[in-house]
KOLTIRO-779209 format. One line per 3 residues: number of its first residue (from 1); their letters; for each residue x, y, z of C-alpha. Coordinates in Angstrom, 2 decimals. Layout:
BEGIN
NUM = A = X Y Z  ... .
***
This chain:
BEGIN
1 = MPR = -26.21 44.75 3.15  -26.19 44.44 -0.66  -23.38 42.41 -2.18 .
4 = DNR = -21.99 41.91 -5.66  -24.94 39.78 -6.91  -23.03 36.53 -6.36 .
7 = LYS = -24.10 34.01 -3.77  -21.31 32.36 -1.85  -21.29 29.24 0.31 .
10 = GFV = -20.58 29.83 3.96  -22.00 32.19 6.51  -25.33 33.95 6.06 .
13 = NHD = -24.81 37.69 5.68  -28.38 38.65 6.59  -30.80 38.59 9.51 .
16 = YIL = -33.39 36.27 7.97  -33.73 33.52 5.40  -37.24 33.60 3.92 .
19 = TFS = -38.73 30.99 1.63  -42.27 31.25 0.29  -44.84 29.99 -2.19 .
22 = IAD = -47.56 32.60 -2.79  -50.11 31.95 -5.53  -51.48 35.49 -5.90 .
25 = EAS = -49.15 37.31 -8.30  -49.75 40.75 -6.78  -49.05 39.55 -3.23 .
28 = RAR = -45.97 37.64 -4.36  -44.73 40.72 -6.22  -45.23 42.88 -3.09 .
31 = LVA = -43.22 40.41 -0.98  -40.44 40.27 -3.58  -40.44 44.08 -3.70 .
34 = LCA = -40.00 44.17 0.10  -37.17 41.64 -0.13  -35.39 43.47 -2.94 .
37 = GPW = -36.02 46.95 -1.53  -36.39 47.95 2.11  -35.44 44.50 3.42 .
40 = QGD = -32.09 44.75 1.56  -32.25 41.17 0.32  -30.25 38.87 -1.88 .
43 = EVT = -32.30 36.49 -4.03  -31.26 32.84 -3.66  -34.11 31.52 -5.82 .
46 = PGT = -37.34 33.26 -6.92  -39.02 31.96 -3.73  -36.08 32.18 -1.31 .
49 = WEV = -34.35 35.34 -0.11  -31.77 36.31 2.49  -32.92 39.63 3.96 .
52 = SNS = -31.85 42.19 6.55  -34.27 44.58 8.19  -35.04 46.11 11.56 .
55 = LSP = -38.15 43.99 12.13  -38.47 41.72 15.13  -39.48 38.10 14.38 .
58 = DQM = -43.09 38.94 15.37  -43.16 41.97 13.05  -41.61 39.90 10.27 .
61 = ERA = -44.29 37.25 10.71  -47.12 39.81 10.55  -45.65 41.42 7.42 .
64 = ILD = -45.49 38.05 5.66  -48.91 36.83 6.87  -50.54 40.00 5.49 .
67 = LMG = -49.51 38.86 1.99  -50.49 35.20 2.29  -53.67 33.47 1.18 .
70 = DAD = -55.15 30.30 2.67  -53.20 27.89 0.46  -49.89 29.80 0.56 .
73 = RAA = -46.81 28.64 2.48  -43.85 30.46 3.95  -41.06 29.82 6.41 .
76 = YYY = -38.36 32.07 7.74  -35.24 31.39 9.71  -33.44 33.83 11.98 .
79 = LSD = -30.39 33.85 14.19  -31.15 34.82 17.78  -28.93 36.81 20.12 .
82 = SKR = -27.80 33.52 21.61  -26.61 32.48 18.12  -29.30 29.81 17.79 .
85 = MFR = -31.14 29.45 14.48  -34.94 29.39 14.72  -37.44 28.35 12.04 .
88 = VLL = -40.96 29.77 11.87  -43.47 28.03 9.58  -46.42 30.04 8.28 .
91 = G = -49.42 28.78 6.37 .
***
């Protein structure tokens, strides 16, 4: 759901909010490429994206974990069907 490159206060327009710190430049670049490309994301900061994709939370977690090293950190938030926000911490 691409927008006009402006971030607005208010409701989240995506399925997930992802924030990450990945030391390996190639892995970080692959995650950013996913966020900007197939995950249809809007960059909030270089390490935080709002993204929309068809992945379940478990699939999302596996996709992120595949790009993380031992010292890396990531967290994502998603809105469930019951309209509750969940946070998943990785790393």
